[in-house]
Phi, psi and omega in degrees: 000323179298315181291326180296319179296318178299318180298319179294320178296319179298317180295319180295320179296316179297315180297324179295319178294321180295318179297321179295320179299315178295327181292335180269359182277134178233157177218133185240139175232147177247129179263126180242142173212156182244130176259118182290159177297147182285342181228137175230129178241131180217164177280140176283309180205100184293337180294337180289344183278354181253128180221194178216163182236133175290122187296332182283328189238340186083004178296131183257167176270017174059060175293163182215154171257128186230130183234141170252132180242123175238136181215145172249011178253175177278143184300326183293346181275354187226150169251126178253112187242127178249124181234156178226137181232145173237136182278137178236162183282335185235000182225012182067213179275127180238161181299130184263352181271148170199166179240144178217119181054046178064016176249145185260138185227164171228144182255127174259136180245148178289128181245012184270122175058232181262020186265016177302138175289155172263174184295337177297322178297316181295314181294326178298317179293318182288346184292337184086354177236044186295146176227153188302318183284347186266356183222055179298143176064024173221134182228136180250140178230142171297152179236147178234131181257131175248126182246125178239115184059033175231138186291311185195162169221130185230132175280126179234172179233120181210125182297334178296337178251018177077019180113230184288141178202171176250134172258125183252134177247123180282336184068227180270359183282143174246007178204104183220161179242137175239126182232124177247118187244136175284142171291162181283330187258125180290158174299139181307137178067024172243352175241133182217132178290340183261330185258337180264109184288153177297147179153195180263126178251135184211159165224144180257122182251128185235129175250124184237134173250121179234136182284138176291151179302000000 
């Protein structure tokens, strides 16, 4: 009987220690989740941005830049800014938009080899008194904007955006398309069979959505 009591006491002490050990054990888990961006911008059809020019006349096949804008936020929270740049040999990328007689245009510059236009060519076209010999390797085309489920697009002038740009308003839409298409006929005195060298002519159009502070 004496040994039995000792044995029982020993068992109780061991069990008490085991319970204490489990009580000090901890386990930690981290919960992760991803919140998607409130705005997504994508190309509708990039193949539409590639065209060709008839060498005798400068008539184009009317390429276009097309964007789809999706948002789950309120329009007032974002600025949608559309900019266009043309590469030059002596001034880097310069603003490709301009207005002439209340009509809106974009300038395409030759990017093939050493045929980049210089800033004089770009400025000659933007002057409104353009002449064929004054703007080699740069061609201007009227532009037309198509808005689908988008409230408006307005050309503005702001030095923070490098000059002329488009401000786009989505309105109540959360899914809209913006398409900017070149006219087929170039601006008078900006295309020349003798001064505009063969090659690829381009302008880079960028649509940016930035959240207001």
